[in-house]
N, C-alpha and C positions, 0 to 999 in steps of 0.2 A: 656587576655593579655598573659598568660604565654604562653597559647596553640598556638598563635601565636609566639612566640618568639622558643619556641621549633621544629615547623614547620619550621622555617628560619634557627635555626640551623643543620636541619637536611639537607635542600637542600642543602644549604653550604657545609654539609660536603660529601655531592653524587657529586655536581659539581669538587668539589678538590682529588678527587677518578678517575675522568674522562680524569684527563688531560695527554694530549698526550706527550712525549718524543721522539727525535727519537736521533738516534742512527749514527754516523759522521763516516765513517772508511777510511781512510788516506793511499794515493799510498805507504806510508813507514811502513805500519803496523798499527800506532796506532790507536786507537780508543776515540772518543771523544763522551761525552754523550748533547744532548740540550735542555733546557726545552721547548723550544719553534723551529715551521719549518723556520728551513735554510731558509734565503731568499737571489737570487743573485741579485746581481748588476749591470748587462751586461754593464752597462760605465765603471766600474771601474774591473771590474772580479772576485768581492770579494763577500763571502756569509759571512753574519749578523747573527747574533743569541745571545740568549740569554744561559748559561750556566746553570749548577744546581747550583752554590754558587751567582746568579742571576750579572753576570759579563757579560758586553754586548761584543760578541769576532768577528776580522774580522778574513778570514778565503779562501787563495788565493783559486779560482777553479780549478787551475792546480792540487791544492794537495789533491783534495777529487774524491777519487775511487767510495765510496758508500752513499747514505742517506738513512737509511730507517725509519720506524715507528716502535716504539717500543711500 
């Protein structure tokens, strides 16, 4: 039983370390960090993403210069 628990903890630790983060550069020079890949809603023209604090954020497509994987 202990062995299974240790293996599960190890797997969870490895998965947490492999999370992909994104850097968003705005046209005004600001840089934001996203915990997930920003998704563009073509109907509204807004990107939706979760920031490092776990908050859902909306960002106008016209304000974004570049989104890159970090």
